All heavy atoms as a GROMACS GRO file, in nm:
protein
  654
    1MET      N    1  10.662   7.886  11.257
    1MET     CA    2  10.566   7.988  11.217
    1MET      C    3  10.427   7.947  11.265
    1MET      O    4  10.387   7.833  11.245
    1MET     CB    5  10.569   8.005  11.066
    1MET     CG    6  10.471   8.105  11.012
    1MET     SD    7  10.498   8.132  10.836
    1MET     CE    8  10.429   8.292  10.824
    2PRO      N    9  10.352   8.039  11.324
    2PRO     CA   10  10.219   8.003  11.373
    2PRO      C   11  10.123   7.973  11.259
    2PRO      O   12  10.136   8.027  11.150
    2PRO     CB   13  10.176   8.127  11.451
    2PRO     CG   14  10.254   8.238  11.394
    2PRO     CD   15  10.384   8.178  11.348
    3ARG      N   16  10.030   7.887  11.287
    3ARG     CA   17   9.928   7.855  11.189
    3ARG      C   18   9.828   7.970  11.186
    3ARG      O   19   9.776   8.010  11.290
    3ARG     CB   20   9.858   7.725  11.228
    3ARG     CG   21   9.759   7.681  11.128
    3ARG     CD   22   9.716   7.537  11.157
    3ARG     NE   23   9.605   7.508  11.072
    3ARG     CZ   24   9.485   7.474  11.115
    3ARG    NH1   25   9.463   7.460  11.243
    3ARG    NH2   26   9.388   7.451  11.031
    4LEU      N   27   9.800   8.022  11.068
    4LEU     CA   28   9.710   8.136  11.056
    4LEU      C   29   9.567   8.088  11.035
    4LEU      O   30   9.542   7.992  10.964
    4LEU     CB   31   9.751   8.224  10.938
    4LEU     CG   32   9.891   8.284  10.946
    4LEU    CD1   33   9.922   8.363  10.821
    4LEU    CD2   34   9.904   8.372  11.068
    5ALA      N   35   9.475   8.156  11.096
    5ALA     CA   36   9.333   8.126  11.077
    5ALA      C   37   9.289   8.174  10.939
    5ALA      O   38   9.341   8.273  10.887
    5ALA     CB   39   9.250   8.193  11.185
    6TYR      N   40   9.196   8.103  10.882
    6TYR     CA   41   9.138   8.145  10.754
    6TYR      C   42   9.062   8.276  10.776
    6TYR      O   43   8.985   8.288  10.870
    6TYR     CB   44   9.043   8.036  10.703
    6TYR     CG   45   8.972   8.074  10.576
    6TYR    CD1   46   9.041   8.074  10.455
    6TYR    CD2   47   8.840   8.111  10.577
    6TYR    CE1   48   8.977   8.109  10.338
    6TYR    CE2   49   8.775   8.146  10.461
    6TYR     CZ   50   8.844   8.145  10.342
    6TYR     OH   51   8.780   8.181  10.226
    7ALA      N   52   9.087   8.371  10.690
    7ALA     CA   53   9.020   8.500  10.702
    7ALA      C   54   8.874   8.486  10.658
    7ALA      O   55   8.847   8.443  10.547
    7ALA     CB   56   9.090   8.605  10.617
    8PRO      N   57   8.780   8.519  10.745
    8PRO     CA   58   8.639   8.508  10.707
    8PRO      C   59   8.603   8.604  10.594
    8PRO      O   60   8.669   8.706  10.573
    8PRO     CB   61   8.564   8.542  10.836
    8PRO     CG   62   8.662   8.607  10.924
    8PRO     CD   63   8.799   8.569  10.880
    9ARG      N   64   8.498   8.571  10.524
    9ARG     CA   65   8.458   8.651  10.408
    9ARG      C   66   8.433   8.797  10.445
    9ARG      O   67   8.471   8.888  10.373
    9ARG     CB   68   8.334   8.592  10.343
    9ARG     CG   69   8.293   8.668  10.219
    9ARG     CD   70   8.170   8.609  10.153
    9ARG     NE   71   8.136   8.691  10.040
    9ARG     CZ   72   8.161   8.659   9.915
    9ARG    NH1   73   8.219   8.545   9.888
    9ARG    NH2   74   8.128   8.738   9.817
   10TRP      N   75   8.369   8.823  10.561
   10TRP     CA   76   8.341   8.962  10.598
   10TRP      C   77   8.470   9.042  10.610
   10TRP      O   78   8.475   9.160  10.575
   10TRP     CB   79   8.260   8.971  10.728
   10TRP     CG   80   8.335   8.930  10.850
   10TRP    CD1   81   8.333   8.807  10.910
   10TRP    CD2   82   8.424   9.010  10.927
   10TRP    NE1   83   8.417   8.806  11.019
   10TRP    CE2   84   8.474   8.930  11.033
   10TRP    CE3   85   8.469   9.142  10.918
   10TRP    CZ2   86   8.565   8.976  11.128
   10TRP    CZ3   87   8.559   9.188  11.013
   10TRP    CH2   88   8.606   9.105  11.116
   11MET      N   89   8.577   8.977  10.658
   11MET     CA   90   8.705   9.045  10.673
   11MET      C   91   8.766   9.075  10.537
   11MET      O   92   8.814   9.184  10.511
   11MET     CB   93   8.800   8.958  10.757
   11MET     CG   94   8.929   9.027  10.795
   11MET     SD   95   9.034   8.922  10.898
   11MET     CE   96   8.946   8.926  11.054
   12ARG      N   97   8.759   8.977  10.446
   12ARG     CA   98   8.813   8.997  10.312
   12ARG      C   99   8.734   9.101  10.235
   12ARG      O  100   8.788   9.178  10.156
   12ARG     CB  101   8.818   8.864  10.237
   12ARG     CG  102   8.922   8.769  10.295
   12ARG     CD  103   8.926   8.634  10.225
   12ARG     NE  104   8.813   8.556  10.270
   12ARG     CZ  105   8.729   8.490  10.191
   12ARG    NH1  106   8.744   8.493  10.059
   12ARG    NH2  107   8.629   8.422  10.240
   13ASP      N  108   8.601   9.107  10.259
   13ASP     CA  109   8.516   9.207  10.192
   13ASP      C  110   8.538   9.347  10.249
   13ASP      O  111   8.531   9.445  10.177
   13ASP     CB  112   8.369   9.169  10.204
   13ASP     CG  113   8.332   9.051  10.116
   13ASP    OD1  114   8.410   9.015  10.027
   13ASP    OD2  115   8.223   8.994  10.139
   14LEU      N  116   8.564   9.356  10.378
   14LEU     CA  117   8.586   9.485  10.442
   14LEU      C  118   8.718   9.548  10.401
   14LEU      O  119   8.724   9.667  10.369
   14LEU     CB  120   8.582   9.469  10.595
   14LEU     CG  121   8.614   9.594  10.678
   14LEU    CD1  122   8.510   9.702  10.654
   14LEU    CD2  123   8.622   9.557  10.825
   15TYR      N  124   8.824   9.469  10.402
   15TYR     CA  125   8.958   9.521  10.375
   15TYR      C  126   8.995   9.502  10.229
   15TYR      O  127   9.085   9.427  10.194
   15TYR     CB  128   9.060   9.456  10.467
   15TYR     CG  129   9.036   9.484  10.612
   15TYR    CD1  130   9.014   9.382  10.703
   15TYR    CD2  131   9.033   9.614  10.660
   15TYR    CE1  132   8.992   9.409  10.837
   15TYR    CE2  133   9.009   9.643  10.793
   15TYR     CZ  134   8.989   9.539  10.881
   15TYR     OH  135   8.966   9.566  11.013
   16THR      N  136   8.924   9.574  10.139
   16THR     CA  137   8.958   9.570   9.997
   16THR      C  138   9.078   9.661   9.972
   16THR      O  139   9.109   9.749  10.053
   16THR     CB  140   8.840   9.616   9.911
   16THR    OG1  141   8.815   9.753   9.940
   16THR    CG2  142   8.716   9.532   9.934
   17LEU      N  143   9.142   9.642   9.858
   17LEU     CA  144   9.257   9.724   9.824
   17LEU      C  145   9.218   9.872   9.816
   17LEU      O  146   9.286   9.958   9.869
   17LEU     CB  147   9.318   9.677   9.692
   17LEU     CG  148   9.443   9.751   9.647
   17LEU    CD1  149   9.554   9.741   9.750
   17LEU    CD2  150   9.490   9.697   9.513
   18ALA      N  151   9.105   9.900   9.752
   18ALA     CA  152   9.061  10.040   9.739
   18ALA      C  153   9.036  10.103   9.876
   18ALA      O  154   9.076  10.217   9.900
   18ALA     CB  155   8.935  10.047   9.653
   19HIS      N  156   8.972  10.029   9.965
   19HIS     CA  157   8.945  10.081  10.098
   19HIS      C  158   9.074  10.107  10.175
   19HIS      O  159   9.092  10.215  10.233
   19HIS     CB  160   8.856   9.984  10.176
   19HIS     CG  161   8.834  10.023  10.318
   19HIS    ND1  162   8.760  10.133  10.355
   19HIS    CD2  163   8.878   9.968  10.433
   19HIS    CE1  164   8.759  10.144  10.486
   19HIS    NE2  165   8.831  10.045  10.536
   20LEU      N  166   9.164  10.010  10.175
   20LEU     CA  167   9.289  10.025  10.250
   20LEU      C  168   9.376  10.136  10.194
   20LEU      O  169   9.436  10.212  10.269
   20LEU     CB  170   9.366   9.893  10.252
   20LEU     CG  171   9.302   9.783  10.337
   20LEU    CD1  172   9.374   9.651  10.314
   20LEU    CD2  173   9.302   9.821  10.484
   21GLU      N  174   9.381  10.148  10.061
   21GLU     CA  175   9.461  10.256  10.001
   21GLU      C  176   9.402  10.393  10.030
   21GLU      O  177   9.474  10.492  10.029
   21GLU     CB  178   9.478  10.232   9.851
   21GLU     CG  179   9.574  10.119   9.821
   21GLU     CD  180   9.595  10.095   9.673
   21GLU    OE1  181   9.505  10.126   9.592
   21GLU    OE2  182   9.703  10.042   9.638
   22SER      N  183   9.271  10.400  10.056
   22SER     CA  184   9.208  10.529  10.085
   22SER      C  185   9.233  10.574  10.229
   22SER      O  186   9.216  10.692  10.261
   22SER     CB  187   9.057  10.521  10.061
   22SER     OG  188   8.992  10.446  10.162
   23LEU      N  189   9.274  10.481  10.316
   23LEU     CA  190   9.301  10.516  10.455
   23LEU      C  191   9.438  10.581  10.469
   23LEU      O  192   9.531  10.545  10.396
   23LEU     CB  193   9.296  10.389  10.542
   23LEU     CG  194   9.164  10.316  10.551
   23LEU    CD1  195   9.182  10.186  10.629
   23LEU    CD2  196   9.059  10.404  10.615
   24PRO      N  197   9.453  10.671  10.563
   24PRO     CA  198   9.587  10.728  10.587
   24PRO      C  199   9.679  10.621  10.646
   24PRO      O  200   9.633  10.529  10.715
   24PRO     CB  201   9.561  10.839  10.689
   24PRO     CG  202   9.434  10.802  10.755
   24PRO     CD  203   9.353  10.726  10.655
   25THR      N  204   9.807  10.632  10.617
   25THR     CA  205   9.906  10.543  10.676
   25THR      C  206   9.941  10.595  10.814
   25THR      O  207   9.988  10.708  10.829
   25THR     CB  208  10.031  10.534  10.586
   25THR    OG1  209   9.992  10.476  10.461
   25THR    CG2  210  10.139  10.450  10.649
   26LEU      N  211   9.916  10.513  10.916
   26LEU     CA  212   9.941  10.554  11.054
   26LEU      C  213  10.086  10.536  11.094
   26LEU      O  214  10.138  10.610  11.178
   26LEU     CB  215   9.852  10.472  11.149
   26LEU     CG  216   9.702  10.476  11.120
   26LEU    CD1  217   9.627  10.382  11.212
   26LEU    CD2  218   9.651  10.618  11.132
   27SER      N  219  10.151  10.436  11.034
   27SER     CA  220  10.291  10.408  11.063
   27SER      C  221  10.348  10.329  10.946
   27SER      O  222  10.275  10.258  10.878
   27SER     CB  223  10.302  10.325  11.192
   27SER     OG  224  10.436  10.297  11.223
   28VAL      N  225  10.478  10.344  10.924
   28VAL     CA  226  10.545  10.274  10.815
   28VAL      C  227  10.640  10.172  10.875
   28VAL      O  228  10.729  10.207  10.953
   28VAL     CB  229  10.621  10.372  10.724
   28VAL    CG1  230  10.698  10.299  10.616
   28VAL    CG2  231  10.526  10.472  10.662
   29GLY      N  232  10.619  10.046  10.839
   29GLY     CA  233  10.708   9.939  10.882
   29GLY      C  234  10.811   9.912  10.774
   29GLY      O  235  10.817   9.982  10.672
   30GLN      N  236  10.889   9.809  10.792
   30GLN     CA  237  10.994   9.777  10.695
   30GLN      C  238  10.936   9.742  10.558
   30GLN      O  239  10.989   9.784  10.457
   30GLN     CB  240  11.079   9.661  10.746
   30GLN     CG  241  11.197   9.630  10.658
   30GLN     CD  242  11.290   9.526  10.719
   30GLN    OE1  243  11.270   9.480  10.830
   30GLN    NE2  244  11.390   9.488  10.646
   31THR      N  245  10.825   9.668  10.556
   31THR     CA  246  10.767   9.627  10.428
   31THR      C  247  10.619   9.661  10.415
   31THR      O  248  10.562   9.643  10.308
   31THR     CB  249  10.782   9.474  10.407
   31THR    OG1  250  10.710   9.407  10.512
   31THR    CG2  251  10.926   9.432  10.406
   32CYS      N  252  10.558   9.707  10.521
   32CYS     CA  253  10.412   9.729  10.522
   32CYS      C  254  10.376   9.864  10.581
   32CYS      O  255  10.453   9.923  10.655
   32CYS     CB  256  10.343   9.621  10.607
   32CYS     SG  257  10.374   9.453  10.553
   33ASN      N  258  10.255   9.909  10.546
   33ASN     CA  259  10.199  10.031  10.602
   33ASN      C  260  10.087   9.994  10.698
   33ASN      O  261   9.998   9.916  10.663
   33ASN     CB  262  10.141  10.121  10.492
   33ASN     CG  263  10.248  10.177  10.402
   33ASN    OD1  264  10.363  10.187  10.439
   33ASN    ND2  265  10.210  10.213  10.280
   34LEU      N  266  10.090  10.053  10.818
   34LEU     CA  267   9.983  10.033  10.914
   34LEU      C  268   9.864  10.119  10.871
   34LEU      O  269   9.875  10.240  10.862
   34LEU     CB  270  10.028  10.072  11.055
   34LEU     CG  271   9.924  10.056  11.166
   34LEU    CD1  272   9.883   9.911  11.181
   34LEU    CD2  273   9.980  10.110  11.296
   35LYS      N  274   9.752  10.054  10.844
   35LYS     CA  275   9.634  10.125  10.794
   35LYS      C  276   9.524  10.140  10.897
   35LYS      O  277   9.441  10.229  10.885
   35LYS     CB  278   9.580  10.053  10.670
   35LYS     CG  279   9.671  10.064  10.550
   35LYS     CD  280   9.689  10.209  10.512
   35LYS     CE  281   9.752  10.230  10.378
   35LYS     NZ  282   9.744  10.370  10.335
   36ALA      N  283   9.522  10.053  10.998
   36ALA     CA  284   9.418  10.064  11.101
   36ALA      C  285   9.472  10.008  11.232
   36ALA      O  286   9.546   9.910  11.233
   36ALA     CB  287   9.293   9.988  11.058
   37ASP      N  288   9.433  10.073  11.339
   37ASP     CA  289   9.466  10.028  11.475
   37ASP      C  290   9.348  10.067  11.561
   37ASP      O  291   9.320  10.184  11.581
   37ASP     CB  292   9.594  10.096  11.524
   37ASP     CG  293   9.640  10.048  11.660
   37ASP    OD1  294   9.559   9.988  11.734
   37ASP    OD2  295   9.757  10.071  11.693
   38ASP      N  296   9.274   9.966  11.610
   38ASP     CA  297   9.152   9.997  11.684
   38ASP      C  298   9.179  10.039  11.828
   38ASP      O  299   9.086  10.076  11.900
   38ASP     CB  300   9.053   9.882  11.678
   38ASP     CG  301   9.096   9.759  11.756
   38ASP    OD1  302   9.205   9.760  11.817
   38ASP    OD2  303   9.018   9.661  11.756
   39GLY      N  304   9.304  10.035  11.871
   39GLY     CA  305   9.338  10.074  12.007
   39GLY      C  306   9.297   9.973  12.113
   39GLY      O  307   9.317   9.995  12.231
   40GLU      N  308   9.240   9.862  12.068
   40GLU     CA  309   9.194   9.760  12.161
   40GLU      C  310   9.254   9.623  12.130
   40GLU      O  311   9.203   9.521  12.176
   40GLU     CB  312   9.042   9.752  12.159
   40GLU     CG  313   8.977   9.880  12.207
   40GLU     CD  314   8.827   9.873  12.206
   40GLU    OE1  315   8.770   9.763  12.189
   40GLU    OE2  316   8.765   9.978  12.224
   41GLY      N  317   9.360   9.621  12.050
   41GLY     CA  318   9.427   9.494  12.025
   41GLY      C  319   9.414   9.438  11.886
   41GLY      O  320   9.439   9.318  11.866
   42GLU      N  321   9.381   9.520  11.787
   42GLU     CA  322   9.380   9.472  11.648
   42GLU      C  323   9.440   9.578  11.557
   42GLU      O  324   9.406   9.696  11.568
   42GLU     CB  325   9.239   9.438  11.602
   42GLU     CG  326   9.239   9.377  11.461
   42GLU     CD  327   9.104   9.324  11.421
   42GLU    OE1  328   9.070   9.212  11.465
   42GLU    OE2  329   9.032   9.394  11.349
   43ARG      N  330   9.531   9.533  11.470
   43ARG     CA  331   9.595   9.622  11.372
   43ARG      C  332   9.585   9.560  11.234
   43ARG      O  333   9.586   9.438  11.220
   43ARG     CB  334   9.742   9.644  11.406
   43ARG     CG  335   9.765   9.705  11.540
   43ARG     CD  336   9.906   9.752  11.565
   43ARG     NE  337  10.007   9.649  11.556
   43ARG     CZ  338  10.131   9.661  11.602
   43ARG    NH1  339  10.167   9.772  11.663
   43ARG    NH2  340  10.218   9.564  11.589
   44VAL      N  341   9.579   9.646  11.132
   44VAL     CA  342   9.570   9.602  10.993
   44VAL      C  343   9.685   9.665  10.916
   44VAL      O  344   9.701   9.787  10.915
   44VAL     CB  345   9.435   9.643  10.929
   44VAL    CG1  346   9.429   9.596  10.785
   44VAL    CG2  347   9.319   9.589  11.010
   45TRP      N  348   9.764   9.579  10.851
   45TRP     CA  349   9.879   9.623  10.771
   45TRP      C  350   9.856   9.590  10.625
   45TRP      O  351   9.800   9.485  10.593
   45TRP     CB  352  10.006   9.551  10.816
   45TRP     CG  353  10.050   9.581  10.955
   45TRP    CD1  354  10.007   9.519  11.070
   45TRP    CD2  355  10.146   9.678  10.996
   45TRP    NE1  356  10.071   9.572  11.179
   45TRP    CE2  357  10.157   9.670  11.136
   45TRP    CE3  358  10.224   9.770  10.928
   45TRP    CZ2  359  10.243   9.751  11.208
   45TRP    CZ3  360  10.309   9.851  11.000
   45TRP    CH2  361  10.319   9.841  11.138
   46LEU      N  362   9.902   9.676  10.535
   46LEU     CA  363   9.899   9.651  10.390
   46LEU      C  364  10.043   9.650  10.340
   46LEU      O  365  10.116   9.748  10.357
   46LEU     CB  366   9.819   9.760  10.317
   46LEU     CG  367   9.811   9.747  10.165
   46LEU    CD1  368   9.742   9.617  10.125
   46LEU    CD2  369   9.739   9.868  10.106
   47SER      N  370  10.081   9.540  10.278
   47SER     CA  371  10.218   9.524  10.231
   47SER      C  372  10.245   9.614  10.111
   47SER      O  373  10.160   9.630  10.023
   47SER     CB  374  10.244   9.378  10.192
   47SER     OG  375  10.376   9.365  10.142
   48ARG      N  376  10.363   9.672  10.107
   48ARG     CA  377  10.408   9.749   9.991
   48ARG      C  378  10.483   9.660   9.892
   48ARG      O  379  10.521   9.704   9.784
   48ARG     CB  380  10.500   9.863  10.035
   48ARG     CG  381  10.435   9.967  10.120
   48ARG     CD  382  10.527  10.086  10.148
   48ARG     NE  383  10.657  10.048  10.200
   48ARG     CZ  384  10.684  10.027  10.330
   48ARG    NH1  385  10.588  10.039  10.420
   48ARG    NH2  386  10.804   9.994  10.369
   49CYS      N  387  10.506   9.534   9.928
   49CYS     CA  388  10.583   9.441   9.845
   49CYS      C  389  10.491   9.351   9.765
   49CYS      O  390  10.374   9.332   9.800
   49CYS     CB  391  10.675   9.356   9.933
   49CYS     SG  392  10.793   9.453  10.026
   50GLY      N  393  10.546   9.293   9.661
   50GLY     CA  394  10.469   9.202   9.577
   50GLY      C  395  10.537   9.067   9.567
   50GLY      O  396  10.633   9.038   9.639
   51VAL      N  397  10.488   8.987   9.476
   51VAL     CA  398  10.542   8.852   9.455
   51VAL      C  399  10.689   8.858   9.419
   51VAL      O  400  10.769   8.777   9.468
   51VAL     CB  401  10.459   8.779   9.347
   51VAL    CG1  402  10.519   8.644   9.315
   51VAL    CG2  403  10.315   8.764   9.390
   52GLU      N  404  10.726   8.956   9.340
   52GLU     CA  405  10.867   8.969   9.299
   52GLU      C  406  10.959   8.999   9.417
   52GLU      O  407  11.080   8.977   9.409
   52GLU     CB  408  10.882   9.076   9.190
   52GLU     CG  409  10.845   9.217   9.233
   52GLU     CD  410  10.697   9.249   9.232
   52GLU    OE1  411  10.616   9.164   9.194
   52GLU    OE2  412  10.663   9.362   9.272
   53ASP      N  413  10.901   9.045   9.527
   53ASP     CA  414  10.979   9.075   9.648
   53ASP      C  415  10.976   8.960   9.749
   53ASP      O  416  11.033   8.972   9.857
   53ASP     CB  417  10.924   9.201   9.715
   53ASP     CG  418  10.928   9.322   9.624
   53ASP    OD1  419  11.036   9.351   9.570
   53ASP    OD2  420  10.823   9.385   9.604
   54GLY      N  421  10.904   8.854   9.715
   54GLY     CA  422  10.899   8.739   9.804
   54GLY      C  423  10.768   8.718   9.878
   54GLY      O  424  10.755   8.624   9.956
   55GLU      N  425  10.671   8.807   9.857
   55GLU     CA  426  10.540   8.787   9.919
   55GLU      C  427  10.467   8.674   9.849
   55GLU      O  428  10.490   8.647   9.731
   55GLU     CB  429  10.456   8.915   9.911
   55GLU     CG  430  10.506   9.028   9.996
   55GLU     CD  431  10.482   9.010  10.144
   55GLU    OE1  432  10.458   8.897  10.190
   55GLU    OE2  433  10.488   9.111  10.215
   56PRO      N  434  10.375   8.607   9.918
   56PRO     CA  435  10.301   8.497   9.855
   56PRO      C  436  10.203   8.545   9.748
   56PRO      O  437  10.165   8.469   9.660
   56PRO     CB  438  10.226   8.431   9.971
   56PRO     CG  439  10.222   8.533  10.079
   56PRO     CD  440  10.343   8.622  10.059
   57TYR      N  441  10.163   8.672   9.755
   57TYR     CA  442  10.072   8.732   9.657
   57TYR      C  443  10.082   8.884   9.670
   57TYR      O  444  10.136   8.935   9.769
   57TYR     CB  445   9.926   8.687   9.678
   57TYR     CG  446   9.891   8.655   9.819
   57TYR    CD1  447   9.872   8.756   9.915
   57TYR    CD2  448   9.881   8.524   9.862
   57TYR    CE1  449   9.842   8.728  10.045
   57TYR    CE2  450   9.851   8.494   9.994
   57TYR     CZ  451   9.832   8.595  10.084
   57TYR     OH  452   9.803   8.566  10.214
   58ALA      N  453  10.031   8.953   9.570
   58ALA     CA  454  10.035   9.099   9.573
   58ALA      C  455   9.931   9.154   9.671
   58ALA      O  456   9.829   9.090   9.695
   58ALA     CB  457  10.008   9.154   9.433
   59HIS      N  458   9.957   9.269   9.727
   59HIS     CA  459   9.864   9.342   9.815
   59HIS      C  460   9.824   9.257   9.937
   59HIS      O  461   9.706   9.244   9.969
   59HIS     CB  462   9.740   9.387   9.739
   59HIS     CG  463   9.771   9.455   9.610
   59HIS    ND1  464   9.843   9.572   9.602
   59HIS    CD2  465   9.743   9.421   9.481
   59HIS    CE1  466   9.856   9.608   9.477
   59HIS    NE2  467   9.797   9.518   9.402
   60LYS      N  468   9.924   9.203  10.005
   60LYS     CA  469   9.896   9.119  10.122
   60LYS      C  470   9.847   9.204  10.239
   60LYS      O  471   9.905   9.306  10.273
   60LYS     CB  472  10.022   9.043  10.164
   60LYS     CG  473   9.998   8.950  10.283
   60LYS     CD  474  10.122   8.871  10.318
   60LYS     CE  475  10.211   8.958  10.404
   60LYS     NZ  476  10.326   8.888  10.458
   61VAL      N  477   9.737   9.160  10.299
   61VAL     CA  478   9.682   9.221  10.419
   61VAL      C  479   9.719   9.132  10.537
   61VAL      O  480   9.704   9.010  10.530
   61VAL     CB  481   9.528   9.233  10.410
   61VAL    CG1  482   9.471   9.291  10.539
   61VAL    CG2  483   9.488   9.318  10.291
   62THR      N  484   9.769   9.193  10.642
   62THR     CA  485   9.804   9.119  10.764
   62THR      C  486   9.724   9.177  10.879
   62THR      O  487   9.726   9.298  10.902
   62THR     CB  488   9.954   9.129  10.794
   62THR    OG1  489  10.028   9.079  10.683
   62THR    CG2  490   9.991   9.051  10.919
   63ILE      N  491   9.653   9.091  10.949
   63ILE     CA  492   9.579   9.130  11.068
   63ILE      C  493   9.657   9.081  11.189
   63ILE      O  494   9.694   8.963  11.196
   63ILE     CB  495   9.437   9.068  11.071
   63ILE    CG1  496   9.362   9.091  10.941
   63ILE    CG2  497   9.359   9.118  11.193
   63ILE    CD1  498   9.330   9.234  10.911
   64GLU      N  499   9.687   9.171  11.280
   64GLU     CA  500   9.756   9.134  11.403
   64GLU      C  501   9.663   9.156  11.521
   64GLU      O  502   9.586   9.251  11.524
   64GLU     CB  503   9.880   9.221  11.425
   64GLU     CG  504   9.992   9.198  11.330
   64GLU     CD  505  10.113   9.283  11.362
   64GLU    OE1  506  10.095   9.402  11.399
   64GLU    OE2  507  10.224   9.232  11.350
   65THR      N  508   9.673   9.066  11.619
   65THR     CA  509   9.598   9.081  11.744
   65THR      C  510   9.696   9.079  11.860
   65THR      O  511   9.799   9.013  11.854
   65THR     CB  512   9.493   8.970  11.760
   65THR    OG1  513   9.557   8.844  11.749
   65THR    CG2  514   9.384   8.980  11.656
   66LEU      N  515   9.661   9.154  11.963
   66LEU     CA  516   9.745   9.161  12.082
   66LEU      C  517   9.707   9.047  12.176
   66LEU      O  518   9.594   9.038  12.221
   66LEU     CB  519   9.724   9.296  12.151
   66LEU     CG  520   9.819   9.331  12.264
   66LEU    CD1  521   9.964   9.332  12.218
   66LEU    CD2  522   9.781   9.467  12.323
   67GLU      N  523   9.804   8.958  12.199
   67GLU     CA  524   9.781   8.842  12.285
   67GLU      C  525   9.892   8.835  12.389
   67GLU      O  526  10.009   8.824  12.354
   67GLU     CB  527   9.780   8.714  12.202
   67GLU     CG  528   9.667   8.707  12.102
   67GLU     CD  529   9.669   8.579  12.019
   67GLU    OE1  530   9.743   8.486  12.053
   67GLU    OE2  531   9.594   8.575  11.920
   68ASN      N  532   9.852   8.844  12.514
   68ASN     CA  533   9.948   8.837  12.625
   68ASN      C  534  10.062   8.938  12.610
   68ASN      O  535  10.178   8.906  12.635
   68ASN     CB  536  10.003   8.696  12.639
   68ASN     CG  537   9.895   8.595  12.668
   68ASN    OD1  538   9.805   8.622  12.747
   68ASN    ND2  539   9.902   8.480  12.604
   69GLY      N  540  10.030   9.058  12.565
   69GLY     CA  541  10.129   9.165  12.552
   69GLY      C  542  10.215   9.159  12.428
   69GLY      O  543  10.306   9.240  12.413
   70ARG      N  544  10.186   9.067  12.335
   70ARG     CA  545  10.264   9.054  12.211
   70ARG      C  546  10.171   9.062  12.091
   70ARG      O  547  10.060   9.011  12.094
   70ARG     CB  548  10.336   8.919  12.208
   70ARG     CG  549  10.442   8.905  12.313
   70ARG     CD  550  10.513   8.773  12.303
   70ARG     NE  551  10.560   8.753  12.166
   70ARG     CZ  552  10.607   8.639  12.119
   70ARG    NH1  553  10.615   8.533  12.197
   70ARG    NH2  554  10.648   8.629  11.996
   71TRP      N  555  10.219   9.126  11.984
   71TRP     CA  556  10.143   9.131  11.859
   71TRP      C  557  10.165   9.001  11.784
   71TRP      O  558  10.279   8.963  11.757
   71TRP     CB  559  10.186   9.250  11.774
   71TRP     CG  560  10.137   9.379  11.832
   71TRP    CD1  561  10.213   9.470  11.901
   71TRP    CD2  562  10.005   9.430  11.830
   71TRP    NE1  563  10.134   9.574  11.942
   71TRP    CE2  564  10.005   9.552  11.899
   71TRP    CE3  565   9.885   9.384  11.776
   71TRP    CZ2  566   9.892   9.630  11.914
   71TRP    CZ3  567   9.771   9.462  11.792
   71TRP    CH2  568   9.775   9.583  11.860
   72VAL      N  569  10.055   8.934  11.749
   72VAL     CA  570  10.060   8.805  11.682
   72VAL      C  571   9.980   8.815  11.552
   72VAL      O  572   9.868   8.869  11.551
   72VAL     CB  573   9.998   8.696  11.772
   72VAL    CG1  574   9.996   8.562  11.702
   72VAL    CG2  575  10.074   8.686  11.904
   73THR      N  576  10.036   8.763  11.444
   73THR     CA  577   9.964   8.761  11.317
   73THR      C  578   9.852   8.658  11.326
   73THR      O  579   9.877   8.539  11.351
   73THR     CB  580  10.058   8.725  11.201
   73THR    OG1  581  10.161   8.824  11.194
   73THR    CG2  582   9.983   8.720  11.068
   74SER      N  583   9.728   8.704  11.307
   74SER     CA  584   9.613   8.613  11.317
   74SER      C  585   9.556   8.577  11.180
   74SER      O  586   9.500   8.470  11.163
   74SER     CB  587   9.505   8.672  11.405
   74SER     OG  588   9.462   8.796  11.355
   75HIS      N  589   9.568   8.669  11.082
   75HIS     CA  590   9.517   8.644  10.948
   75HIS      C  591   9.608   8.710  10.844
   75HIS      O  592   9.663   8.817  10.870
   75HIS     CB  593   9.378   8.702  10.929
   75HIS     CG  594   9.274   8.645  11.019
   75HIS    ND1  595   9.252   8.690  11.146
   75HIS    CD2  596   9.185   8.544  11.000
   75HIS    CE1  597   9.154   8.621  11.201
   75HIS    NE2  598   9.112   8.532  11.114
   76GLU      N  599   9.620   8.645  10.730
   76GLU     CA  600   9.686   8.704  10.612
   76GLU      C  601   9.605   8.664  10.491
   76GLU      O  602   9.561   8.549  10.481
   76GLU     CB  603   9.829   8.651  10.596
   76GLU     CG  604   9.928   8.709  10.692
   76GLU     CD  605  10.069   8.660  10.665
   76GLU    OE1  606  10.088   8.562  10.590
   76GLU    OE2  607  10.162   8.718  10.721
   77PHE      N  608   9.587   8.760  10.399
   77PHE     CA  609   9.511   8.730  10.278
   77PHE      C  610   9.540   8.839  10.175
   77PHE      O  611   9.582   8.950  10.211
   77PHE     CB  612   9.361   8.719  10.306
   77PHE     CG  613   9.303   8.838  10.377
   77PHE    CD1  614   9.246   8.943  10.305
   77PHE    CD2  615   9.305   8.847  10.515
   77PHE    CE1  616   9.192   9.052  10.371
   77PHE    CE2  617   9.251   8.955  10.581
   77PHE     CZ  618   9.194   9.059  10.508
   78PRO      N  619   9.517   8.811  10.046
   78PRO     CA  620   9.536   8.915   9.946
   78PRO      C  621   9.416   9.012   9.947
   78PRO      O  622   9.302   8.968   9.959
   78PRO     CB  623   9.542   8.837   9.814
   78PRO     CG  624   9.468   8.710   9.840
   78PRO     CD  625   9.485   8.682   9.987
   79ALA      N  626   9.445   9.141   9.940
   79ALA     CA  627   9.337   9.240   9.933
   79ALA      C  628   9.268   9.226   9.799
   79ALA      O  629   9.334   9.221   9.694
   79ALA     CB  630   9.394   9.381   9.950
   80ARG      N  631   9.137   9.219   9.806
   80ARG     CA  632   9.057   9.209   9.682
   80ARG      C  633   9.051   9.347   9.618
   80ARG      O  634   9.031   9.448   9.686
   80ARG     CB  635   8.917   9.160   9.718
   80ARG     CG  636   8.826   9.140   9.600
   80ARG     CD  637   8.695   9.077   9.643
   80ARG     NE  638   8.629   9.146   9.751
   80ARG     CZ  639   8.551   9.254   9.737
   80ARG    NH1  640   8.530   9.305   9.618
   80ARG    NH2  641   8.493   9.308   9.842
   81LYS      N  642   9.072   9.349   9.488
   81LYS     CA  643   9.063   9.477   9.417
   81LYS      C  644   8.917   9.519   9.412
   81LYS      O  645   8.828   9.438   9.394
   81LYS     CB  646   9.120   9.465   9.276
   81LYS     CG  647   9.270   9.442   9.278
   81LYS     CD  648   9.327   9.439   9.139
   81LYS     CE  649   9.477   9.416   9.148
   81LYS     NZ  650   9.537   9.406   9.017
   82GLY      N  651   8.897   9.648   9.428
   82GLY     CA  652   8.760   9.697   9.424
   82GLY      C  653   8.727   9.790   9.536
   82GLY      O  654   8.798   9.815   9.625
   0.00000   0.00000   0.00000
C-alpha cells in the first residue's frame, strides 16, 4: 500500500462533511461517492461506509491524483463535521 501524504489543514478545512454532502454525486463507486473532479487530475471521494464496515473512521475523504495515466490515492482523512 502506498504511503499517503498528510492532508494539509487547508484541504481538511475545505472538504468538510457539510460541504461534501451538499455537492452532487458525480459517480457512485462500490463504497464511495465521487463528489469532485477538476478535470485536470484530481478527484475527491466521500465514503458511504463507517467504522463498522471496516473504514478507519467515519466519513472518510479520499483524494486521488492522476499520475502517469493511473489514479493514485494521495490523501485520506476524516471529513470534519461542520
